C-alpha positions as CSV (number, residue, x, y, z in Angstrom):
1,X,-83.2,15.5,39.4
2,X,-81.2,13.6,36.8
3,X,-82.7,10.5,35.2
4,X,-81.1,7.2,35.8
5,X,-79.4,5.8,32.6
6,X,-81.2,2.9,31.1
7,X,-79.3,-0.4,31.1
8,X,-78.1,-1.5,27.7
9,X,-80.0,-4.5,26.1
10,X,-78.6,-7.9,26.9
11,X,-75.6,-8.9,24.8
12,X,-74.6,-5.3,24.0
13,X,-71.9,-4.8,26.6
14,X,-68.2,-5.6,26.5
15,X,-66.1,-6.5,29.4
16,X,-62.7,-4.8,28.6
17,X,-61.1,-7.1,31.2
18,X,-62.2,-10.2,29.3
19,X,-59.0,-11.7,27.7
20,X,-61.0,-12.6,24.5
21,X,-62.1,-9.0,24.1
22,X,-58.6,-7.7,24.6
23,X,-57.2,-10.2,22.1
24,X,-59.9,-9.2,19.5
25,X,-59.0,-5.5,20.0
26,X,-55.3,-6.2,19.4
27,X,-56.1,-8.1,16.2
28,X,-58.4,-5.2,14.9
29,X,-55.7,-2.6,15.6
30,X,-53.0,-4.7,13.9
31,X,-55.2,-5.3,10.9
32,X,-56.0,-1.6,10.6
33,X,-52.3,-0.7,10.9
34,X,-51.4,-3.3,8.2
35,X,-54.1,-2.1,5.8
36,X,-52.9,1.5,6.3
37,X,-49.3,0.5,5.8
38,X,-50.1,-1.4,2.6
39,X,-52.0,1.5,1.2
40,X,-49.3,4.0,2.0
41,X,-46.6,1.7,0.5
42,X,-48.4,1.3,-2.8
43,X,-46.6,3.4,-5.4
44,X,-48.3,4.9,-8.4
45,X,-47.1,3.3,-11.6
46,X,-48.0,1.1,-14.5
47,X,-49.8,-2.2,-13.8
48,X,-47.9,-5.4,-13.3
49,X,-49.0,-9.0,-13.6
50,X,-47.8,-10.9,-10.5
51,X,-49.4,-14.3,-11.3
52,X,-49.9,-15.2,-15.0
53,X,-53.0,-16.6,-16.6
54,X,-53.0,-20.4,-17.1
55,X,-54.6,-22.5,-19.7
56,X,-57.8,-24.2,-18.5
57,X,-60.0,-27.0,-19.8
58,X,-63.7,-26.3,-20.4
59,X,-66.1,-29.2,-20.7
60,X,-69.1,-28.6,-23.0
61,X,-72.0,-27.3,-21.0
62,X,-70.0,-26.2,-18.0
63,X,-68.1,-23.0,-17.0
64,X,-64.4,-22.1,-16.9
65,X,-62.5,-19.3,-15.1
66,X,-59.3,-17.5,-16.2
67,X,-57.7,-15.5,-13.4
68,X,-54.5,-13.6,-12.7
69,X,-53.0,-11.7,-9.8
70,X,-52.1,-8.0,-10.6
71,X,-50.6,-5.0,-8.9
72,X,-51.9,-1.6,-10.0
73,X,-52.3,1.8,-8.4
74,X,-54.4,3.7,-9.2
75,X,-57.0,1.0,-9.9
76,X,-56.8,-0.2,-13.5
77,X,-59.3,-0.5,-16.3
78,X,-59.7,-4.2,-17.4
79,X,-60.7,-5.5,-20.8
80,X,-60.8,-9.2,-21.9
81,X,-60.4,-10.4,-25.5
82,X,-60.9,-13.7,-27.3
83,X,-58.7,-14.2,-30.4
84,X,-58.3,-10.4,-30.6
85,X,-62.0,-9.6,-30.3
86,X,-63.2,-7.7,-27.2
87,X,-65.6,-9.6,-24.9
88,X,-68.4,-7.6,-23.3
89,X,-69.3,-8.3,-19.7
90,X,-72.7,-10.1,-19.7
91,X,-74.4,-13.5,-19.3
92,X,-71.9,-15.4,-21.4
93,X,-68.7,-13.7,-20.3
94,X,-68.5,-12.4,-16.8
95,X,-65.8,-10.0,-15.6
96,X,-65.0,-10.9,-12.0
97,X,-63.0,-8.8,-9.4
98,X,-62.6,-11.0,-6.4
99,X,-60.4,-8.6,-4.5
100,X,-58.1,-5.6,-5.4
101,X,-55.3,-8.0,-6.5
102,X,-57.2,-10.6,-8.6
103,X,-59.1,-10.2,-11.9
104,X,-60.9,-13.1,-13.6
105,X,-63.1,-14.0,-16.6
106,X,-65.8,-16.6,-16.2
107,X,-66.9,-18.3,-19.5
108,X,-70.3,-19.9,-19.0
109,X,-72.3,-22.6,-20.9
110,X,-69.2,-23.9,-22.7
111,X,-69.3,-24.9,-26.3
112,X,-66.7,-25.9,-28.9
113,X,-66.6,-22.3,-30.2
114,X,-65.2,-21.2,-26.9
115,X,-61.9,-22.8,-27.8
116,X,-59.3,-20.1,-28.3
117,X,-56.7,-17.7,-27.0
118,X,-57.9,-15.2,-24.3
119,X,-56.1,-12.0,-23.4
120,X,-56.6,-9.6,-20.5
121,X,-55.4,-6.0,-20.8
122,X,-54.8,-4.0,-17.6
123,X,-54.5,-0.2,-18.0
124,X,-54.2,2.8,-15.7
125,X,-52.9,6.4,-16.4
126,X,-49.3,5.3,-16.0
127,X,-49.3,2.5,-18.6
128,X,-50.7,-1.0,-19.4
129,X,-49.8,-4.6,-19.5
130,X,-51.4,-7.8,-20.8
131,X,-51.4,-11.6,-20.4
132,X,-52.8,-14.5,-22.4
133,X,-53.9,-18.1,-22.0
134,X,-55.9,-20.6,-23.9
135,X,-59.3,-22.3,-23.1
136,X,-59.2,-25.9,-24.3
137,X,-62.7,-27.3,-24.9
138,X,-63.6,-30.9,-24.4
139,X,-66.8,-32.2,-26.0
140,X,-68.2,-35.8,-25.8
141,X,-68.2,-37.8,-29.0
142,X,-71.4,-37.4,-30.9
143,X,-73.0,-38.5,-34.2
144,X,-74.6,-35.2,-35.1
145,X,-76.4,-36.7,-38.1
146,X,-76.6,-40.4,-38.8
147,X,-76.5,-42.2,-42.2
148,X,-79.7,-42.5,-44.2
149,X,-81.4,-45.8,-45.0
150,X,-80.6,-46.8,-48.6
151,X,-81.8,-49.1,-51.4
152,X,-79.3,-49.8,-54.2
153,X,-79.0,-52.1,-57.2
154,X,-76.3,-54.8,-57.4
155,X,-73.1,-53.6,-59.0
156,X,-73.6,-50.0,-57.9
157,X,-71.7,-48.0,-55.3
158,X,-73.3,-47.4,-51.9
159,X,-72.2,-44.4,-49.9
160,X,-73.2,-44.0,-46.2
161,X,-72.3,-40.6,-44.6
162,X,-72.5,-39.5,-41.0
163,X,-71.7,-36.1,-39.4
164,X,-69.6,-36.4,-36.2
165,X,-68.2,-34.1,-33.6
166,X,-66.1,-34.3,-30.4
167,X,-63.0,-32.9,-28.7
168,X,-60.6,-34.7,-28.4
169,X,-61.5,-36.0,-31.9
170,X,-63.3,-39.3,-31.6
171,X,-62.3,-42.7,-32.7
172,X,-64.6,-44.0,-35.4
173,X,-65.7,-47.5,-36.4
174,X,-68.3,-48.9,-38.8
175,X,-70.1,-52.1,-38.2
176,X,-72.4,-54.4,-40.2
177,X,-74.9,-56.5,-38.3
178,X,-73.0,-55.9,-35.1
179,X,-69.5,-56.9,-36.5
180,X,-66.6,-54.6,-37.3
181,X,-66.2,-54.0,-41.0
182,X,-62.9,-55.2,-42.3
183,X,-61.7,-52.7,-44.9
184,X,-60.5,-53.7,-48.4
185,X,-60.4,-52.2,-51.8
186,X,-64.1,-52.7,-52.2
187,X,-65.4,-51.7,-48.8
188,X,-63.7,-48.9,-46.9
189,X,-64.4,-45.8,-44.9
190,X,-62.8,-42.3,-44.5
191,X,-62.8,-40.1,-41.5
192,X,-62.7,-36.3,-41.8
193,X,-62.8,-33.5,-39.2
194,X,-66.6,-33.4,-39.1
195,X,-67.8,-36.5,-41.0
196,X,-67.1,-40.1,-41.8
197,X,-68.1,-41.9,-45.1
198,X,-68.5,-45.6,-45.7
199,X,-68.1,-46.7,-49.3
200,X,-69.2,-50.0,-50.7
201,X,-68.2,-50.6,-54.4
202,X,-69.8,-53.1,-56.7
203,X,-72.6,-53.8,-54.2
204,X,-73.6,-57.5,-53.6
205,X,-76.7,-59.1,-52.2
206,X,-74.5,-60.0,-49.1
207,X,-73.9,-56.3,-48.5
208,X,-77.5,-55.9,-47.4
209,X,-78.0,-55.5,-43.6
210,X,-77.9,-53.1,-40.7
211,X,-75.0,-50.7,-40.6
212,X,-73.8,-48.8,-37.6
213,X,-71.4,-45.9,-37.1
214,X,-69.8,-45.7,-33.7
215,X,-67.8,-42.8,-32.2
216,X,-65.9,-42.6,-28.9
217,X,-63.6,-40.3,-27.0
218,X,-62.5,-39.9,-23.4
219,X,-65.8,-38.1,-22.6
220,X,-68.4,-40.4,-24.1
221,X,-69.7,-42.6,-26.9
222,X,-72.5,-42.4,-29.5
223,X,-73.8,-44.4,-32.4
224,X,-76.3,-44.3,-35.3
225,X,-77.8,-47.0,-37.5
226,X,-79.0,-47.3,-41.1
227,X,-80.5,-50.1,-43.2
228,X,-79.1,-51.0,-46.6
229,X,-81.1,-53.1,-49.0
230,X,-79.5,-54.5,-52.2
231,X,-82.0,-55.1,-55.1
Protein backbone atom coordinates (compact mmCIF):
# COMPACT_ATOMS: atom_id res chain seq x y z
CA UNK A 1 0.00 0.00 0.00
CA UNK A 2 1.22 3.48 -0.79
CA UNK A 3 1.32 5.98 2.01
CA UNK A 4 -0.84 9.05 1.82
CA UNK A 5 1.14 12.24 1.25
CA UNK A 6 1.31 14.49 4.27
CA UNK A 7 -0.38 17.86 3.88
CA UNK A 8 2.01 20.81 3.71
CA UNK A 9 2.14 23.11 6.74
CA UNK A 10 -0.31 26.03 6.77
CA UNK A 11 0.86 28.99 4.67
CA UNK A 12 3.20 26.90 2.48
CA UNK A 13 0.87 26.42 -0.48
CA UNK A 14 0.27 28.69 -3.47
CA UNK A 15 -2.88 28.90 -5.48
CA UNK A 16 -1.71 29.36 -9.07
CA UNK A 17 -5.16 30.65 -9.97
CA UNK A 18 -4.80 33.51 -7.48
CA UNK A 19 -4.38 36.77 -9.53
CA UNK A 20 -1.84 38.11 -7.01
CA UNK A 21 0.30 34.95 -7.36
CA UNK A 22 0.14 35.19 -11.15
CA UNK A 23 1.15 38.87 -11.07
CA UNK A 24 4.08 38.12 -8.76
CA UNK A 25 5.28 35.33 -11.06
CA UNK A 26 5.20 37.68 -14.05
CA UNK A 27 7.25 40.30 -12.16
CA UNK A 28 9.86 37.71 -11.13
CA UNK A 29 10.23 36.45 -14.70
CA UNK A 30 10.54 39.99 -16.07
CA UNK A 31 13.12 40.89 -13.44
CA UNK A 32 15.19 37.80 -14.26
CA UNK A 33 15.04 38.49 -17.99
CA UNK A 34 16.05 42.12 -17.37
CA UNK A 35 18.96 41.10 -15.14
CA UNK A 36 20.15 38.56 -17.70
CA UNK A 37 19.83 41.08 -20.52
CA UNK A 38 21.79 43.75 -18.63
CA UNK A 39 24.55 41.28 -17.85
CA UNK A 40 24.72 40.07 -21.42
CA UNK A 41 24.78 43.64 -22.75
CA UNK A 42 27.69 44.73 -20.55
CA UNK A 43 30.76 44.95 -22.72
CA UNK A 44 34.26 44.45 -21.45
CA UNK A 45 36.21 47.67 -21.44
CA UNK A 46 37.84 50.39 -19.35
CA UNK A 47 35.85 51.91 -16.47
CA UNK A 48 33.75 55.03 -17.02
CA UNK A 49 32.39 57.54 -14.51
CA UNK A 50 28.73 58.15 -15.26
CA UNK A 51 28.03 60.51 -12.36
CA UNK A 52 30.89 62.69 -11.10
CA UNK A 53 31.89 63.24 -7.50
CA UNK A 54 30.54 66.44 -5.94
CA UNK A 55 32.02 68.70 -3.26
CA UNK A 56 30.50 68.13 0.17
CA UNK A 57 30.51 70.02 3.47
CA UNK A 58 31.67 68.20 6.60
CA UNK A 59 30.72 69.66 9.99
CA UNK A 60 33.25 68.99 12.75
CA UNK A 61 32.41 65.78 14.62
CA UNK A 62 30.06 64.43 11.95
CA UNK A 63 30.54 62.29 8.84
CA UNK A 64 30.52 62.99 5.11
CA UNK A 65 30.11 60.81 2.05
CA UNK A 66 31.64 61.18 -1.40
CA UNK A 67 30.01 59.00 -4.06
CA UNK A 68 29.96 58.51 -7.80
CA UNK A 69 28.23 56.26 -10.31
CA UNK A 70 30.47 54.11 -12.47
CA UNK A 71 30.32 51.61 -15.31
CA UNK A 72 32.98 48.91 -15.31
CA UNK A 73 33.16 45.31 -16.51
CA UNK A 74 34.94 43.26 -15.30
CA UNK A 75 34.47 44.63 -11.79
CA UNK A 76 37.08 47.29 -11.00
CA UNK A 77 39.66 47.83 -8.27
CA UNK A 78 38.95 51.00 -6.27
CA UNK A 79 41.42 53.24 -4.42
CA UNK A 80 40.71 56.58 -2.70
CA UNK A 81 43.26 59.35 -2.10
CA UNK A 82 43.36 62.60 -0.11
CA UNK A 83 45.66 65.28 -1.49
CA UNK A 84 47.56 62.54 -3.35
CA UNK A 85 47.97 60.21 -0.36
CA UNK A 86 46.25 56.81 -0.43
CA UNK A 87 43.53 56.26 2.16
CA UNK A 88 43.25 52.84 3.75
CA UNK A 89 39.83 51.34 4.40
CA UNK A 90 39.29 51.44 8.17
CA UNK A 91 37.53 53.19 11.06
CA UNK A 92 38.30 56.72 9.80
CA UNK A 93 37.85 56.18 6.06
CA UNK A 94 35.30 53.60 4.95
CA UNK A 95 35.13 52.26 1.39
CA UNK A 96 31.48 51.66 0.49
CA UNK A 97 30.07 49.66 -2.43
CA UNK A 98 26.33 50.24 -2.33
CA UNK A 99 25.58 48.35 -5.56
CA UNK A 100 27.53 47.40 -8.70
CA UNK A 101 27.22 50.92 -10.12
CA UNK A 102 28.00 53.12 -7.10
CA UNK A 103 31.21 53.55 -5.11
CA UNK A 104 31.56 55.83 -2.12
CA UNK A 105 33.93 56.96 0.62
CA UNK A 106 32.65 57.80 4.09
CA UNK A 107 34.83 60.12 6.21
CA UNK A 108 33.98 59.78 9.89
CA UNK A 109 34.54 61.98 12.98
CA UNK A 110 35.19 65.10 10.95
CA UNK A 111 38.00 67.48 11.92
CA UNK A 112 39.52 70.52 10.22
CA UNK A 113 42.38 68.33 8.92
CA UNK A 114 39.86 66.49 6.71
CA UNK A 115 39.67 69.58 4.50
CA UNK A 116 41.15 68.77 1.12
CA UNK A 117 40.86 67.25 -2.35
CA UNK A 118 39.73 63.61 -2.57
CA UNK A 119 40.29 61.43 -5.63
CA UNK A 120 38.95 58.00 -6.55
CA UNK A 121 40.74 55.80 -9.08
CA UNK A 122 38.81 53.01 -10.77
CA UNK A 123 40.84 50.36 -12.56
CA UNK A 124 40.25 47.05 -14.32
CA UNK A 125 42.36 45.02 -16.81
CA UNK A 126 41.21 47.26 -19.70
CA UNK A 127 42.18 50.63 -18.23
CA UNK A 128 41.43 53.13 -15.51
CA UNK A 129 39.76 56.46 -14.82
CA UNK A 130 39.55 58.85 -11.91
CA UNK A 131 37.48 61.66 -10.44
CA UNK A 132 37.98 64.26 -7.73
CA UNK A 133 36.02 66.49 -5.38
CA UNK A 134 36.67 68.53 -2.25
CA UNK A 135 35.50 68.13 1.32
CA UNK A 136 34.89 71.51 2.88
CA UNK A 137 35.03 71.43 6.68
CA UNK A 138 32.96 73.69 8.93
CA UNK A 139 34.12 74.17 12.53
CA UNK A 140 32.35 76.25 15.20
CA UNK A 141 34.25 79.33 16.36
CA UNK A 142 36.38 78.59 19.41
CA UNK A 143 38.88 80.26 21.71
CA UNK A 144 41.39 77.43 21.97
CA UNK A 145 43.50 79.21 24.59
CA UNK A 146 42.39 82.40 26.28
CA UNK A 147 44.53 85.37 27.34
CA UNK A 148 46.43 85.23 30.63
CA UNK A 149 45.76 87.52 33.60
CA UNK A 150 48.37 90.26 33.72
CA UNK A 151 49.88 92.83 36.07
CA UNK A 152 51.80 95.69 34.48
CA UNK A 153 53.35 99.00 35.48
CA UNK A 154 52.08 102.33 34.21
CA UNK A 155 53.73 103.40 30.99
CA UNK A 156 54.57 99.86 29.84
CA UNK A 157 53.02 97.88 26.98
CA UNK A 158 50.41 95.23 27.79
CA UNK A 159 49.91 92.37 25.32
CA UNK A 160 46.98 89.94 25.59
CA UNK A 161 47.05 86.96 23.23
CA UNK A 162 44.40 84.35 22.47
CA UNK A 163 44.49 81.30 20.21
CA UNK A 164 41.38 80.94 18.04
CA UNK A 165 39.97 78.54 15.47
CA UNK A 166 36.92 78.09 13.28
CA UNK A 167 35.83 77.48 9.69
CA UNK A 168 34.54 79.73 8.24
CA UNK A 169 37.12 81.99 9.94
CA UNK A 170 35.42 83.67 12.87
CA UNK A 171 34.77 87.36 13.46
CA UNK A 172 36.75 88.60 16.46
CA UNK A 173 36.04 91.33 19.00
CA UNK A 174 37.78 92.51 22.16
CA UNK A 175 35.85 94.04 25.04
CA UNK A 176 36.77 95.78 28.29
CA UNK A 177 34.34 95.57 31.20
CA UNK A 178 31.62 94.46 28.78
CA UNK A 179 32.07 97.27 26.22
CA UNK A 180 33.62 96.98 22.76
CA UNK A 181 37.13 98.36 22.61
CA UNK A 182 37.46 101.34 20.27
CA UNK A 183 40.83 101.02 18.56
CA UNK A 184 43.27 103.90 18.22
CA UNK A 185 47.03 104.34 17.98
CA UNK A 186 47.49 103.32 21.63
CA UNK A 187 44.98 100.44 21.98
CA UNK A 188 44.46 98.11 19.06
CA UNK A 189 44.22 94.42 18.15
CA UNK A 190 45.40 92.19 15.31
CA UNK A 191 43.72 89.05 13.95
CA UNK A 192 45.74 86.20 12.45
CA UNK A 193 44.77 82.78 11.09
CA UNK A 194 45.10 81.09 14.48
CA UNK A 195 45.42 83.90 17.03
CA UNK A 196 44.42 87.42 17.97
CA UNK A 197 46.54 89.92 19.94
CA UNK A 198 45.37 92.97 21.88
CA UNK A 199 48.05 95.61 22.46
CA UNK A 200 47.81 98.44 25.01
CA UNK A 201 50.68 100.92 24.76
CA UNK A 202 51.70 103.33 27.53
CA UNK A 203 49.36 101.62 30.00
CA UNK A 204 47.28 103.85 32.29
CA UNK A 205 45.50 103.13 35.57
CA UNK A 206 42.21 103.42 33.64
CA UNK A 207 43.28 100.42 31.49
CA UNK A 208 42.83 98.08 34.46
CA UNK A 209 39.76 95.88 34.22
CA UNK A 210 38.22 92.71 32.86
CA UNK A 211 39.06 91.98 29.23
CA UNK A 212 37.15 89.60 26.97
CA UNK A 213 37.93 88.10 23.57
CA UNK A 214 34.81 87.05 21.64
CA UNK A 215 34.70 84.93 18.47
CA UNK A 216 31.74 84.08 16.23
CA UNK A 217 30.97 82.32 12.97
CA UNK A 218 27.89 80.76 11.39
CA UNK A 219 28.23 77.63 13.55
CA UNK A 220 28.72 79.11 17.00
CA UNK A 221 30.34 81.54 19.42
CA UNK A 222 32.93 81.41 22.19
CA UNK A 223 34.69 83.78 24.56
CA UNK A 224 37.42 83.96 27.19
CA UNK A 225 38.32 86.47 29.90
CA UNK A 226 41.43 87.88 31.54
CA UNK A 227 42.08 90.41 34.32
CA UNK A 228 44.55 93.25 33.81
CA UNK A 229 45.89 95.21 36.79
CA UNK A 230 47.95 98.36 36.31
CA UNK A 231 50.35 99.13 39.19
